[in-house]
C-alpha positions as CSV (number, residue, x, y, z in Angstrom):
1,M,-0.1,-0.2,-0.2
2,K,2.8,2.6,0.6
3,S,4.2,2.1,-2.7
4,A,1.2,2.4,-4.2
5,T,0.2,5.6,-2.2
6,T,3.8,6.7,-3.4
7,H,2.9,6.7,-7.2
8,V,-0.7,8.5,-6.8
9,L,1.4,11.3,-5.2
10,R,3.9,11.6,-7.7
11,G,1.1,11.4,-10.2
12,A,1.5,7.8,-11.8
13,T,-1.5,6.9,-14.0
14,T,-2.5,4.6,-11.6
15,T,-5.2,5.3,-9.0
16,P,-5.0,3.1,-6.1
17,M,-6.4,4.1,-2.6
18,P,-3.7,5.9,-0.8
19,T,-3.3,5.9,3.0
20,P,-4.8,8.3,5.4
21,Q,-1.7,9.6,6.5
22,A,-0.4,10.5,2.3
23,L,-4.0,12.2,2.5
24,L,-2.9,14.7,5.0
25,E,0.9,14.9,4.3
26,A,0.8,16.0,8.3
27,P,-1.3,15.6,11.4
28,L,-4.3,17.7,12.1
29,A,-3.8,20.4,14.2
30,R,-5.3,20.3,17.6
31,G,-5.9,22.7,20.2
32,A,-8.2,26.1,21.3
33,D,-6.5,28.5,18.7
34,A,-6.9,25.5,15.9
35,E,-9.1,25.4,12.8
36,P,-12.4,23.4,12.9
37,L,-11.3,19.5,12.3
38,Q,-13.5,19.6,9.7
39,R,-12.2,22.7,7.9
40,Q,-8.8,21.2,7.9
41,L,-9.7,17.7,6.6
42,H,-11.7,19.8,3.9
43,Q,-8.7,22.1,3.0
44,R,-5.9,19.3,2.9
45,L,-8.0,17.1,0.7
46,R,-9.2,19.8,-1.5
47,H,-5.2,21.2,-1.9
48,A,-4.4,17.3,-2.9
49,I,-6.8,17.1,-5.7
50,L,-5.7,20.9,-6.9
51,D,-1.8,20.3,-6.7
52,G,-2.2,16.8,-8.5
53,R,-1.4,14.6,-5.5
54,L,-4.8,12.8,-5.9
55,L,-5.4,12.1,-9.3
56,P,-8.8,12.1,-10.6
57,A,-10.8,8.4,-10.3
58,S,-8.7,8.0,-7.0
59,R,-10.6,6.6,-4.4
60,L,-11.0,7.6,-1.0
61,P,-10.2,5.5,2.3
62,G,-14.1,5.0,3.6
63,S,-15.7,7.3,6.5
64,R,-14.8,5.0,9.3
65,S,-11.7,3.7,8.3
66,L,-10.3,7.2,7.7
67,A,-11.7,8.2,11.2
68,E,-10.1,5.7,13.1
69,A,-6.6,6.2,10.9
70,L,-7.1,10.3,12.0
71,Q,-8.8,9.8,15.4
72,I,-11.6,12.2,14.8
73,S,-15.3,11.0,14.4
74,R,-16.7,9.8,11.6
75,N,-19.3,13.0,11.2
76,T,-16.7,14.9,10.3
77,V,-14.6,13.1,8.0
78,T,-18.3,12.6,6.4
79,A,-19.3,16.5,6.3
80,A,-15.9,17.1,4.8
81,Y,-16.7,14.4,1.7
82,E,-20.3,15.6,1.3
83,Q,-18.7,19.5,1.1
84,L,-15.9,18.4,-1.2
85,A,-18.6,16.0,-3.7
86,A,-21.2,19.8,-3.3
87,E,-18.0,21.5,-4.6
88,G,-17.5,18.9,-7.3
89,F,-14.2,17.5,-6.6
90,L,-15.6,14.1,-5.1
91,Q,-18.0,11.6,-6.7
92,P,-19.5,9.0,-4.3
93,D,-20.4,6.0,-6.0
94,R,-21.8,2.7,-5.2
95,Q,-18.1,1.2,-4.4
96,G,-17.2,4.4,-2.4
97,T,-15.9,7.8,-3.2
98,R,-13.4,9.3,-5.6
99,V,-11.9,12.0,-7.0
100,A,-13.8,13.6,-9.7
101,A,-12.9,13.6,-13.5
102,M,-11.5,17.4,-13.8
103,H,-8.5,19.5,-15.5
104,C,-6.0,21.0,-12.6
105,P,-4.0,23.4,-14.2
106,P,-0.4,23.0,-12.9
107,A,1.4,25.1,-10.7
108,A,3.0,28.3,-13.5
109,R,6.6,28.3,-12.8
110,G,9.4,31.7,-13.7
111,A,8.8,33.8,-16.3
112,Q,6.5,31.6,-18.0
113,A,3.8,32.0,-15.4
114,R,3.8,36.0,-15.9
115,P,0.0,36.6,-16.5
116,A,-0.5,38.7,-19.7
117,I,-2.4,41.9,-19.3
118,A,-3.4,44.4,-21.9
119,R,-0.7,46.7,-23.8
120,R,-1.9,49.7,-22.8
121,L,-1.1,49.1,-19.2
122,A,2.5,48.4,-20.2
123,G,3.5,52.4,-20.9
124,M,2.0,53.4,-17.1
125,Q,4.5,54.2,-14.8
126,A,5.2,53.3,-10.9
127,G,3.4,55.8,-8.7
128,T,4.2,56.5,-5.1
129,S,2.7,54.2,-3.2
130,R,-0.8,55.9,-1.1
131,D,0.6,54.4,2.2
132,D,3.1,56.9,3.0
133,A,1.1,59.8,3.1
134,A,2.9,60.4,6.2
135,A,6.3,61.0,4.8
136,A,8.0,64.3,5.2
137,L,7.7,66.7,2.7
138,R,5.5,64.5,0.5
139,P,3.5,66.4,-1.6
140,G,-0.2,66.3,-2.5
141,V,-1.1,65.7,1.1
142,P,-3.3,68.1,3.5
143,A,-2.7,68.9,6.7
144,L,-4.7,65.8,8.5
145,S,-4.2,66.8,11.8
146,H,-5.9,70.1,11.4
147,F,-9.0,68.6,9.6
148,P,-11.7,69.8,11.7
149,F,-13.3,66.1,12.9
150,A,-16.0,67.2,15.6
151,A,-17.5,69.5,12.8
152,W,-16.9,66.5,10.6
153,R,-18.8,64.1,13.1
154,Q,-21.6,66.6,13.7
155,A,-22.1,66.9,9.5
156,L,-22.7,63.0,9.5
157,D,-25.0,63.0,12.3
158,R,-27.0,65.2,11.1
159,A,-27.4,63.9,7.9
160,S,-27.8,60.1,9.2
161,R,-31.1,61.6,11.4
162,A,-32.4,63.7,8.2
163,A,-32.1,60.7,5.3
164,G,-32.8,57.7,8.1
165,P,-32.5,54.4,6.4
166,A,-33.3,55.4,2.8
167,M,-29.5,56.9,3.0
168,L,-28.4,53.6,3.1
169,G,-29.7,52.6,-0.6
170,Y,-27.8,53.5,-4.4
171,G,-29.2,56.7,-4.4
172,D,-29.2,58.7,-7.7
173,P,-26.4,58.0,-9.7
174,L,-25.0,60.9,-10.6
175,G,-25.1,62.1,-7.2
176,E,-26.9,63.3,-4.0
177,P,-29.1,66.4,-5.4
178,G,-28.5,68.1,-2.2
179,L,-24.3,67.7,-2.8
180,R,-24.5,68.4,-6.1
181,A,-26.2,71.8,-6.0
182,S,-24.1,72.7,-3.1
183,I,-20.8,71.8,-5.4
184,A,-22.6,74.1,-8.1
185,R,-22.9,77.3,-6.1
186,H,-19.5,77.1,-4.1
187,L,-17.9,76.8,-8.0
188,A,-19.9,79.9,-8.9
189,I,-18.6,82.2,-6.2
190,A,-15.3,80.8,-5.8
191,R,-13.8,79.9,-9.0
192,G,-16.3,81.7,-11.9
193,V,-17.8,78.5,-13.0
194,R,-20.7,78.8,-14.9
195,C,-23.2,75.5,-14.1
196,S,-26.1,74.2,-12.8
197,A,-26.6,71.3,-10.4
198,A,-27.7,69.0,-13.3
199,Q,-24.4,69.5,-15.0
200,V,-22.2,68.2,-12.1
201,V,-22.0,64.6,-11.4
202,I,-20.4,62.9,-8.5
203,T,-17.6,60.4,-8.6
204,E,-15.0,58.5,-6.3
205,G,-12.4,61.0,-6.4
206,A,-10.7,63.0,-9.2
207,Q,-9.2,59.6,-11.0
208,E,-12.9,58.4,-11.5
209,A,-13.7,62.0,-13.1
210,L,-10.4,61.7,-15.6
211,A,-11.8,58.1,-16.0
212,L,-15.4,59.2,-17.0
213,C,-14.1,62.1,-19.2
214,V,-12.3,59.6,-21.7
215,R,-15.3,56.9,-21.4
216,L,-18.2,59.7,-22.6
217,L,-16.0,61.8,-25.3
218,A,-13.1,59.4,-26.9
219,D,-13.4,56.4,-28.7
220,P,-9.8,53.7,-28.7
221,G,-7.3,55.6,-30.8
222,D,-8.3,58.7,-30.1
223,T,-5.3,61.3,-29.7
224,A,-5.4,62.9,-26.6
225,W,-2.7,65.9,-25.2
226,V,-1.3,66.1,-21.6
227,E,1.0,68.2,-20.1
228,D,4.7,67.2,-19.7
229,P,6.0,67.4,-17.0
230,G,2.2,66.7,-15.9
231,Y,-0.2,64.5,-13.6
232,R,0.6,60.8,-13.6
233,G,-2.9,60.1,-12.9
234,A,-4.6,61.7,-16.1
235,K,-1.8,59.7,-18.1
236,A,-2.8,56.7,-16.7
237,A,-6.5,57.5,-17.3
238,L,-5.9,58.1,-20.6
239,Q,-3.9,55.3,-21.3
240,A,-6.4,53.2,-19.7
241,G,-9.0,54.2,-22.3
242,D,-6.6,52.8,-25.3
243,L,-6.2,56.9,-26.3
244,R,-2.7,57.9,-28.1
245,V,-1.4,60.3,-25.5
246,V,0.8,62.8,-26.6
247,P,2.9,65.1,-24.5
248,Q,2.3,68.8,-24.6
249,R,5.5,70.8,-22.9
250,V,5.1,73.1,-20.8
251,D,6.3,76.7,-19.7
252,D,6.1,79.5,-17.0
253,Q,3.0,80.2,-18.7
254,G,1.5,77.3,-18.7
255,L,0.5,74.6,-21.4
256,V,2.1,75.4,-25.1
257,V,0.1,74.6,-28.0
258,T,1.2,75.7,-31.0
259,A,-1.2,76.0,-34.6
260,H,0.8,73.6,-36.0
261,D,0.3,70.8,-33.2
262,W,-3.5,71.1,-34.0
263,Q,-2.4,70.8,-37.8
264,A,-0.1,68.1,-36.9
265,R,-1.8,65.9,-34.4
266,P,-5.1,67.3,-33.4
267,P,-7.0,65.8,-29.8
268,R,-9.8,64.5,-29.1
269,L,-9.3,65.1,-25.5
270,V,-6.7,68.1,-24.0
271,Y,-6.0,67.8,-20.4
272,T,-4.6,70.9,-18.5
273,T,-4.0,72.4,-14.9
274,P,-4.4,75.9,-16.0
275,S,-4.7,77.7,-12.3
276,H,-1.7,75.9,-11.0
277,Q,0.1,73.5,-13.0
278,Y,1.2,70.5,-11.0
279,P,3.5,69.9,-10.7
280,T,5.5,73.2,-12.0
281,G,2.9,75.9,-10.5
282,A,2.8,77.8,-13.4
283,V,-0.4,79.9,-14.3
284,Q,-1.3,80.0,-17.7
285,T,-2.3,83.2,-19.2
286,A,-5.8,84.6,-20.3
287,A,-4.2,84.5,-23.7
288,R,-3.3,81.1,-23.6
289,R,-6.6,79.9,-22.1
290,L,-9.3,81.5,-24.8
291,A,-6.8,80.7,-27.7
292,L,-7.2,77.1,-26.6
293,I,-11.0,77.1,-25.9
294,E,-11.5,78.8,-29.6
295,A,-8.9,76.3,-31.3
296,A,-10.9,73.1,-29.4
297,R,-13.9,74.7,-31.0
298,R,-12.6,74.6,-34.1
299,H,-11.6,71.5,-34.2
300,R,-13.8,69.9,-32.2
301,A,-12.3,68.7,-29.1
302,W,-12.7,68.8,-25.5
303,I,-11.0,70.3,-22.6
304,I,-10.7,68.6,-19.6
305,E,-9.7,71.2,-17.0
306,D,-8.5,70.0,-13.7
307,D,-8.5,72.8,-11.6
308,Y,-5.7,71.3,-8.9
309,D,-5.2,73.0,-5.4
310,S,-6.6,76.4,-6.9
311,E,-8.8,76.4,-3.5
312,F,-5.3,77.5,-2.0
313,R,-3.8,80.6,-3.3
314,H,-1.8,82.1,-1.3
315,A,-1.0,85.7,-2.9
316,G,-3.4,87.8,-4.2
317,E,-7.4,86.7,-5.8
318,P,-8.2,83.1,-7.0
319,I,-7.4,82.8,-10.3
320,G,-10.8,82.0,-12.5
321,A,-11.5,78.9,-13.6
322,M,-11.0,78.4,-17.5
323,Q,-14.7,76.8,-17.7
324,G,-16.2,80.2,-16.7
325,L,-14.3,82.4,-19.0
326,V,-16.8,82.2,-22.2
327,P,-20.2,80.8,-22.7
328,Q,-20.4,77.3,-23.9
329,A,-16.9,76.8,-23.8
330,P,-15.7,72.9,-24.6
331,V,-14.1,72.8,-21.1
332,L,-15.4,69.5,-18.5
333,Y,-14.1,70.5,-15.2
334,V,-12.9,68.1,-13.0
335,G,-12.3,69.0,-9.1
336,T,-12.0,66.6,-6.0
337,F,-12.4,67.1,-2.1
338,S,-9.1,65.2,-1.3
339,K,-7.3,68.4,-0.6
340,T,-9.7,70.4,0.9
341,M,-11.3,67.7,2.8
342,F,-9.0,64.7,3.3
343,P,-7.6,61.8,0.8
344,A,-10.1,59.3,2.3
345,L,-13.3,60.8,1.5
346,R,-13.0,59.5,-1.8
347,L,-15.3,62.5,-3.5
348,G,-14.7,63.9,-6.4
349,F,-16.7,65.9,-9.5
350,V,-16.7,66.7,-12.8
351,V,-18.9,69.6,-14.6
352,L,-20.5,68.6,-17.9
353,P,-20.6,71.3,-20.5
354,E,-24.5,71.8,-20.8
355,A,-24.6,71.3,-24.2
356,L,-23.6,67.8,-23.6
357,L,-26.2,66.5,-20.9
358,P,-28.9,65.4,-24.0
359,S,-26.6,62.6,-25.4
360,V,-24.9,61.3,-21.9
361,Q,-28.0,61.0,-19.1
362,A,-29.0,57.6,-20.3
363,P,-25.4,56.5,-20.3
364,L,-24.6,57.9,-17.4
365,G,-27.4,56.2,-15.5
366,E,-25.7,53.0,-16.9
367,M,-22.5,53.6,-16.2
368,L,-22.5,55.1,-12.6
369,R,-24.2,53.4,-9.4
370,G,-24.1,55.6,-6.8
371,G,-23.3,55.5,-3.4
372,H,-21.0,57.2,-0.6
373,R,-24.4,58.8,0.1
374,P,-23.9,59.0,4.3
375,A,-20.5,61.2,3.1
376,Q,-22.1,62.9,0.1
377,L,-25.0,64.3,2.0
378,A,-22.7,64.6,5.0
379,L,-20.3,66.8,3.0
380,A,-23.7,68.9,1.6
381,D,-24.4,69.6,5.2
382,F,-20.7,70.7,5.9
383,I,-20.8,73.3,2.8
384,E,-24.3,74.7,3.6
385,S,-23.4,74.9,7.2
386,G,-20.1,77.2,6.4
387,Q,-17.8,74.8,7.9
388,F,-16.2,74.2,4.0
389,S,-15.5,77.7,4.0
390,R,-13.7,78.5,7.5
391,H,-11.9,75.2,7.4
392,L,-10.3,76.8,4.0
393,G,-9.7,79.8,5.0
394,R,-8.1,78.1,8.3
395,M,-6.0,76.0,5.9
396,R,-4.9,79.0,3.2
397,R,-3.4,80.4,6.4
398,L,-1.7,77.4,7.5
399,Y,-0.3,76.5,4.3
400,R,0.8,80.0,3.2
401,E,3.0,80.1,6.1
402,R,4.2,76.5,5.5
403,Q,5.4,77.9,2.2
404,Q,7.3,80.7,3.4
405,A,8.9,78.5,6.3
406,L,10.0,76.1,3.2
407,R,11.3,79.1,1.5
408,V,13.3,80.2,3.7
409,A,14.8,76.5,5.1
410,L,15.8,76.1,1.4
411,A,17.4,79.3,1.3
412,D,19.1,78.6,4.0
413,G,19.8,74.9,4.3
414,L,19.9,73.6,0.5
415,R,24.0,73.9,-0.7
416,V,23.7,72.9,-4.3
417,P,22.8,75.2,-7.0
418,H,18.8,75.5,-7.8
419,A,15.9,77.6,-8.5
420,I,12.7,77.7,-6.6
421,E,9.1,77.6,-8.8
422,G,5.6,78.0,-7.7
423,G,4.4,78.7,-4.7
424,H,1.5,80.7,-5.3
425,S,-1.2,78.4,-4.9
426,G,-1.3,74.4,-3.3
427,L,0.5,72.4,-1.2
428,H,3.8,72.1,-3.1
429,L,7.3,73.7,-4.3
430,L,9.3,72.7,-7.3
431,V,13.1,72.9,-6.8
432,R,14.7,72.9,-9.7
433,L,18.6,71.0,-10.1
434,P,21.4,71.2,-12.3
435,P,21.5,67.6,-14.1
436,R,24.5,66.8,-12.2
437,H,22.4,66.1,-9.0
438,P,19.9,63.5,-10.6
439,D,16.6,63.8,-9.1
440,A,15.6,60.1,-9.2
441,A,19.0,58.9,-7.0
442,I,18.2,62.0,-4.7
443,V,14.8,60.8,-4.0
444,Q,15.9,56.9,-3.7
445,A,17.9,57.9,-0.9
446,A,15.8,60.4,0.6
447,R,13.0,57.8,1.1
448,R,15.8,55.6,3.3
449,H,15.4,58.8,5.6
450,G,11.3,59.0,5.6
451,I,11.0,62.3,3.3
452,G,8.7,61.9,0.4
453,A,9.8,63.9,-2.0
454,Q,9.4,63.6,-5.6
455,A,11.6,63.6,-8.6
456,L,10.6,66.0,-11.3
457,S,11.8,63.8,-14.1
458,G,9.1,61.2,-13.2
459,F,6.2,63.3,-14.1
460,A,7.8,63.4,-17.7
461,L,6.3,61.4,-20.4
462,Q,9.3,62.3,-22.6
463,P,12.1,64.1,-19.7
464,L,14.2,66.9,-21.0
465,A,17.4,68.1,-19.1
466,Q,15.4,70.4,-17.6
467,D,13.2,68.2,-15.9
468,N,15.3,67.3,-13.0
469,G,14.5,68.7,-9.4
470,L,12.5,68.1,-6.5
471,V,8.6,68.5,-6.0
472,L,8.5,69.2,-2.1
473,G,5.4,69.1,-0.5
474,Y,4.8,71.4,2.8
475,G,0.9,70.5,3.3
476,N,1.3,67.6,6.0
477,T,4.9,68.6,7.4
478,A,4.8,71.0,10.5
479,S,7.2,73.9,9.5
480,D,10.0,73.3,12.3
481,L,10.9,70.2,11.0
482,F,11.7,71.7,7.7
483,A,15.4,73.2,8.3
484,P,16.6,69.9,9.3
485,L,14.8,67.8,6.2
486,V,16.1,70.9,3.9
487,R,20.0,69.9,5.3
488,R,19.7,66.3,4.9
489,L,18.3,66.8,0.9
490,S,21.1,68.9,0.5
491,Q,23.0,66.3,1.5
492,L,21.5,63.6,-0.4
493,A,22.0,66.0,-3.3
494,R,25.8,66.5,-2.9
495,A,26.1,62.6,-2.5
496,A,24.7,62.0,-5.7
497,D,26.8,64.6,-7.6
498,T,27.7,62.7,-10.6
499,G,30.3,65.9,-11.4
500,A,29.2,65.9,-15.1
């Protein structure tokens, strides 16, 4: 019997009955912390079938003999056999219980085991991990410890009491009507956006809003322009839609587009962050905005305006949205509450052009399913009660102070040639460095010291020599840490000097 069992475990074509010990390979675990014996036996037999140690048509020991050999109850064995039979792994017959006929694919090994994925995913760059929000100087993270949790809890409580059990359903696929109306009113006052509540669609963050724009307005193979260097999430959304992504350079006045570009590679979609270009911090001039709108109209293209960090303007009045410059602009306005509230809220929105509504209402109802209703209702309450505006005011003051403190720390402690850009808005500064101090090497070394700075070169699809620098976030880092952090970055930059 022992030799016959060995044949079965090695995958021989014969199917004699294996011994109970060979079935399990190791005794069943006992004790208070162990899983129930029935579950253990079920899993051991299931794995033996799947990994080929028990071949199809192999006959298993009877429930009584297996129970005696394993010193467990017969009911335990019977229950495990019955569960495996119900799952299709075993086949009871007049002669006992056998392994059912099935094809178990061999275990994958090495390079041959690499699964096939869509070709469009191959060009996507690996971004920064989302679980390192506490890393010092990481861009894109607001001051989480300054969020008014008490006021937010009160908004959640009020929303729960007002809505009751109805709040637990899916809700309107396009978002809660109250929140859509609150956003429309806020955008009209704070950003100069021309819209009604009907044009506002609630999404799961800005990333879903971008993906929604792609699904609504572009077909696979269409051309899309993106800022270069620019926001990696936008490039990912466009690539995931099977679009031909064409990088367009940015300068100190924002996105650069020429008449030749429109003739040589006309786009279906143009992604831009005009009020606060990410990551350079440039503001697109009014002349360029108007020219982009007019050219998009002529070429039947759509502009996706990502109003990145525009709520936090540190000098002068807020820059108005491109969407509101002219009536009926071919602009889809995208926003999120991840910076103004907190990232885990996962709520964003897109403002659709009014002319699109008749065509997209029905598709949107099928593409979206609603959800996050408690958070949506609470956010509407938070906005209407005035808490949102007060929170924004406090954060503007805090970020203005931190931005100035970081500038002082850079002036005093960064002992390599550099130039600071941006800082008029948002939560980060760009520090350009000479190519002899490669940003990727500095960032890699900085991570080992708990510093979450990002490399400017990583934001470019086609990096140039000038795309070398550090993107430093000051939103979630206390001002008194800036000096030692900058000194550390200075040491790392000198250590990375190639001498070129």
